[in-house]
Each structure stands twice: as structure tokens, then as C-alpha cells.
C-alpha positions in Angstrom: 82.8 67.2 72.6 81.1 68.0 75.7 78.0 66.2 74.1 80.4 62.9 73.8 81.6 63.4 77.3 77.4 62.3 78.2 78.1 58.9 76.9 81.6 58.4 78.5 84.3 59.8 80.7 87.6 61.4 79.5 90.1 64.1 80.2 90.3 67.2 77.7 93.3 69.2 78.3 94.2 72.4 76.5 97.7 74.1 77.0 98.8 77.6 76.8 94.9 78.2 77.1 95.3 82.2 77.4 96.7 82.2 73.4 92.9 82.5 72.6 93.2 86.0 73.5 95.4 86.3 70.4 93.2 84.3 68.1 89.4 84.7 68.9 88.8 86.0 72.6 85.4 85.4 71.9 85.8 81.6 72.5 85.8 82.4 76.3 82.0 83.2 75.9 81.5 79.9 74.0 83.1 78.1 76.4 81.3 79.7 79.2 78.0 79.1 77.8 78.5 75.1 76.9 79.9 74.5 80.1 77.4 76.1 81.8 74.8 74.1 79.8 76.1 70.7 79.7 78.4 70.5 82.9 76.1 68.6 84.9 75.4 66.1 82.6 78.8 65.2 81.5 81.6 63.2 82.6 84.5 65.6 81.0 87.6 66.4 83.2 88.5 69.7 81.7 92.3 71.0 82.3 93.6 74.1 81.1 97.0 75.4 81.4 99.2 78.3 80.4 102.6 80.2 80.9 101.6 83.4 81.1 100.6 84.2 84.8 98.8 87.8 84.5 96.4 86.2 81.3 95.5 83.1 83.0 94.9 85.1 86.5 92.7 87.4 84.3 90.4 84.7 82.5 89.8 82.9 85.8 89.9 85.5 88.5 88.8 88.6 87.3 84.9 89.2 87.7 84.4 90.8 84.1 85.8 87.4 82.4 83.5 85.3 81.1 85.2 81.9 83.1 85.2 83.9 86.1 84.0 81.3 89.3 84.1 78.5 86.8 87.1 76.6 87.9 87.0 74.1 90.5 90.4 74.1 91.5 93.6 76.5 90.4 97.0 75.3 90.7 99.9 77.5 90.7 103.0 75.3 89.9 105.9 75.8 92.5 109.5 75.4 92.1 111.1 72.4 93.2 111.3 72.4 97.4 115.1 72.5 98.6 115.2 68.9 100.3 114.2 68.0 96.2 117.1 70.0 94.8 119.3 68.5 97.3 117.9 65.0 96.1 118.2 66.0 92.2 121.6 67.5 93.0 122.5 64.2 94.8 121.6 62.1 91.8 123.4 63.8 89.6 126.3 64.8 90.9 127.2 63.4 94.3 130.2 64.9 95.0 128.8 68.1 95.2 129.5 71.3 97.7 127.1 73.4 99.2 128.4 76.0 97.3 127.2 74.1 94.0 123.8 73.8 95.8 123.3 77.7 96.5 124.5 78.2 92.8 121.9 75.9 91.4 119.3 78.0 93.7 120.8 81.1 92.8 120.7 80.4 89.1 117.3 78.6 88.9 115.2 79.4 92.1 114.2 75.5 91.6 112.4 76.2 88.2 112.3 72.7 86.9 113.1 73.9 83.2 116.4 75.5 84.2 117.3 72.6 86.9 116.5 70.1 84.1 119.1 71.9 81.6 121.7 71.8 83.8 121.1 67.8 84.6 120.6 66.7 81.2 124.1 68.3 80.5 125.6 67.1 83.9 126.9 70.8 84.3 126.2 71.1 88.6 129.7 72.8 89.7 129.6 76.8 90.1 131.9 77.3 87.2 130.7 74.8 84.9 126.9 76.1 85.3 127.9 80.0 84.6 130.2 78.5 81.6 127.3 76.8 80.2 124.8 79.9 80.7 127.2 82.2 79.4 127.9 81.3 75.4 126.9 81.5 72.2 123.4 80.5 71.6 123.0 79.6 75.3 119.0 79.7 76.1 119.6 81.4 79.4 120.7 84.8 77.6 117.3 86.0 75.9 115.1 83.9 78.7 114.3 86.8 80.7 113.5 88.9 78.0 111.2 86.1 76.4 109.1 85.5 79.3 108.7 88.8 80.2 107.9 90.5 77.3 105.0 87.9 76.7 103.6 89.1 80.3 104.0 93.1 79.3 103.2 93.0 75.7 104.4 95.8 73.7 105.0 98.3 77.0 107.3 96.6 78.4 110.2 99.0 78.6 109.1 101.1 81.8 108.7 97.4 83.6 112.1 96.5 82.4 113.7 99.5 83.6 112.1 99.0 87.1 113.0 95.4 87.4 116.7 96.5 86.4 116.8 99.3 89.1 115.3 96.3 91.8 118.1 94.0 90.5 120.9 96.9 91.1 120.1 97.5 94.6 117.4 100.0 94.0 114.7 98.9 96.4 112.7 101.7 97.4 110.3 103.7 95.4 112.2 107.1 95.6 115.4 105.2 94.5 113.6 103.3 91.7 111.8 106.7 90.7 115.0 108.4 90.7 116.8 106.0 88.5 114.3 106.3 86.1 114.9 110.0 85.6 111.7 110.6 88.7 109.2 108.8 86.8 106.2 108.0 88.7 105.8 104.6 89.1 103.6 103.9 91.6 100.7 102.1 89.3 103.7 99.9 87.6 104.9 98.5 91.1 101.0 97.7 92.1 100.8 95.7 88.8 104.3 94.0 89.2 103.0 92.9 92.5 99.5 92.2 92.0 99.1 91.4 88.2 102.2 89.5 86.9 103.4 88.2 90.6 107.4 89.2 89.7 107.8 91.6 92.7 107.2 91.6 96.3 106.7 94.2 98.9 108.8 93.9 102.1 108.2 95.4 105.2 110.3 95.0 108.6 108.7 91.8 110.4 105.9 93.3 112.6 105.6 96.8 110.9 102.1 97.9 110.7 100.5 98.5 107.1 101.5 102.2 106.7 105.1 101.7 107.6 107.6 104.0 105.1 110.2 101.5 105.5 109.1 99.6 102.1 111.5 97.3 99.8 110.7 96.2 96.8 112.4 92.8 95.7 112.2 90.3 92.8 110.8 86.9 94.1 112.1 85.0 91.0 115.6 84.1 91.8 116.3 83.7 87.9 114.6 86.8 86.6 116.7 88.4 89.2 120.0 86.7 88.5 119.6 87.7 84.7 118.5 91.2 85.2 121.7 91.5 87.3 124.2 89.8 84.7 122.5 89.3 81.3 120.3 92.2 80.7 122.6 94.7 82.4 125.8 93.6 80.1 123.5 93.0 76.7 126.4 95.0 75.3 128.7 92.2 75.8 126.5 89.5 74.7 125.7 91.5 71.4 129.4 91.5 70.7 130.1 87.9 71.5 132.4 89.0 74.5 131.3 85.8 76.6 134.8 85.6 78.3 134.2 88.9 79.5 130.9 88.4 81.0 131.8 85.0 82.4 134.5 86.9 84.5 132.0 89.1 85.7 130.0 86.8 87.4 132.2 84.9 88.8 134.2 87.4 90.3 130.7 89.0 91.7 129.3 85.3 92.6 130.4 85.3 95.9 128.8 88.7 97.3 125.8 87.9 94.7 125.3 84.3 96.5 125.6 86.0 99.8 122.2 87.5 99.1 120.8 84.5 97.8 122.0 82.5 101.0 119.5 84.4 103.1 116.6 84.1 100.8 117.7 80.1 101.0 117.5 79.9 104.6 114.1 81.7 104.5 112.6 79.5 102.3 114.2 76.6 104.7 112.6 78.1 107.8 109.3 78.5 106.0 109.6 74.7 105.0 110.3 73.7 108.3 106.6 74.8 109.4 108.1 75.7 112.9 107.4 79.5 112.4 104.5 81.7 112.3 105.9 84.6 110.6 109.2 85.1 109.0 111.2 87.9 107.5 113.8 90.5 108.0 114.1 93.6 110.3 115.4 96.9 109.8 114.7 100.3 110.6 115.0 103.9 108.7 116.6 106.1 111.1 119.0 106.1 114.0 121.7 103.3 113.7 120.2 101.4 111.2 120.3 98.3 112.5 119.5 95.2 110.3 118.9 91.7 111.0 118.7 89.5 107.9 116.2 86.9 109.5 113.7 87.0 112.4 111.7 84.4 112.8 108.4 84.1 115.4 108.4 80.4 117.0 105.0 78.8 117.1 105.3 79.0 120.7 104.1 82.1 122.4 106.9 84.8 122.9 109.7 82.8 121.1 111.9 84.1 118.7 114.9 83.4 116.2 117.5 86.3 115.1 119.7 85.2 112.5 122.6 86.5 110.8 123.7 85.0 107.4 127.2 84.7 106.3 128.8 82.9 103.9 131.4 82.0 105.9 131.2 81.4 109.4 134.5 83.2 110.6 133.1 86.8 109.3 130.6 86.3 111.8 130.3 89.3 114.8 128.3 87.6 117.5 128.8 91.3 119.8 127.3 92.9 117.0 124.4 90.2 116.5 123.6 91.0 120.4 123.4 94.9 120.3 121.1 94.4 117.3 118.8 92.0 119.3 118.8 94.0 122.4 117.5 97.0 120.0 114.9 94.9 118.4 113.5 93.8 121.7 113.3 97.4 122.6 112.0 98.3 119.4 109.4 95.2 118.4 109.7 92.4 120.7 109.8 93.3 124.6 108.5 90.2 125.9 110.1 87.7 123.5 113.0 84.9 124.4 115.0 85.3 121.3 117.7 82.7 120.2 120.9 84.5 118.6 122.5 82.2 115.9 124.6 82.7 112.7 124.0 80.3 109.7 126.5 80.0 107.0 127.2 77.6 103.9 128.2 74.7 106.2 124.5 74.7 107.5 122.6 74.2 104.3 
């Protein structure tokens, strides 16, 4: 094919490129040799893609691999942006509420595959989406397991236990290790961050590298949702008691989606390109003050402190005022800080 490409230009696309590992991984060395020999004289545009992040990363970014440094450009496909999600909602369900939009974001994180399933079936209201996901032969019930077993391989049990603990609110290393019977998990956490890109390490904004106030978070909305409800309630799925699982999810939705609303607004802030740093702020000791979003403006010494509430009526401005004064004293002494509450109506 490289010889043919010397005579005429064409595109060659190889999908699921990481599967050569399971067939004959010497093919990567063969490709390296042939590519290095012919590439300057040929007009081939070679595109390879794959769905297993860790292996694709290894093939092209591990300096011990034959194809290291050969990629001219690497594209990591991202979820839909918030404006695109809104546009999709309007096209398929013009009468949608902000709560419906939050539900789509909560369940899919903007991943096109999952958004497409809801759109093709014209189901884009909260209860309809939950009913569609939680039923016999649903494509969602085993999706998380299938995705991650491909990533982790045979030794997936410990990774699953860690992700399950994080999904259920155990977000410090000590809490996760306690949930796993005091098993040491430092190496697993590092691989989940660096090799698999599934969790992120969160620090309070402006904190130093060595801070102990570290929390771990699953960064994929669907994986987080799957561990919270499908993995946690596997016994209900096994006996096909979908009615009970639907009831659990619907009853818990206001609380769970409240956490996702914070993530939604952090993404909205990031997509505005008006800030140089966006995060949360908390401290381990004392009154344990916590502010949902602290964003540092591009303008010098200006910041925004935000309380996230599903309903604005639950906002307590005096409490945020107190938290902001504490924040200024601790880390932002010279900043002018704008205080606000963001809720469903601000989406």
C-alpha cells in the first residue's frame, strides 16, 4: 500500500488499531519499519483510531513502543460542548426544561453515543430517560462494565472496587482504602489517572502540590452514574426488578443531579474562556468551609465565588459571605471577589 501511495494519494483508515496487540503485536514494528522507509516518498494519509484509551496512549506515547513519535497529530475526541447539547435538545425536544437538559448531561456527559440513543428514540425528559435506561435488554446496564473490562483486562476487580467507592462518596485515599479493607491503592490510583484517564485528582484552588486536602473524582459522567446505580444495584438487575431500580434513581435524582449541576457550571465557566483557573475550595480543619466554585478571572486580582443550588430559594447569602471572608483571609487576600448563586434557572 505504501508503494501504491507513491503513485497516487489516498487515505488509509484503520479502526480499533489497538487490537493488533491481541492478534500479533509485532505488526507495530513492521509498520514502523515500512513507514520510516517509505513515508517521505508517498502520498498516503494514514489515520488510525481506537476505543481503548490506555492502549492507544501506549502505542504512540510510550517511548519504548515502536510507533512512539511517529504520529504527526493526535486527536482525543471530546464530549459535546454545552451549547451543542442545548442545540440537540432544542432540535429533538423543543419544550425541554433545564432539568431535562441537566438530566441529559448527568446521564451522558455529552458522549455522542449515549446522546444518540436518547435522540433516536425521542426520549429526552427525565423520567423517560430513566425508564429507557433501566429496562430489560437495555444497552446501558452493562455498558460501564464492558467499557472498563476492555481497559483493565483480567485484573479489573480492584479498579472496580476503587471506582465504586469513589462513586459512593469515598473520595480521599484514606476513605477508599478503608472501604477496600485497608488495601494499599496508591499505584492503582496513579494508573487510573495517568494510564486510564478515568479519575482526576482534585485539590482546593491555589493549594500547593503537596497538600493533603486531595479528593478523587470520576471525570466521566456516565461512568460515575453507572457505578452509582447500575453497579451498586446489580442484584436488582440480575432478578430483573427494574421497577425498584427506577424508583431508586428517580428518588435520588434531585440529590445526585445537584452534584452534577456543579460540574455543569464548572464546564460552562471553562467554555466561556473568561477565567485562568476554575475549581472548588475547601479545608480539612477548623470550620471546614467549602465553596462550590471559585474562578480566578483573567483580570488581575478578581475572582468569582459561587454557591450551586438546584433551587435558588435554598441559597443563604450570609453563609456564602462568611465563607468568602474566610477564603480571602486564607488564600486570596488582595482579590475583589464577586459572590453569586447559580441554579437550574441559570443553565
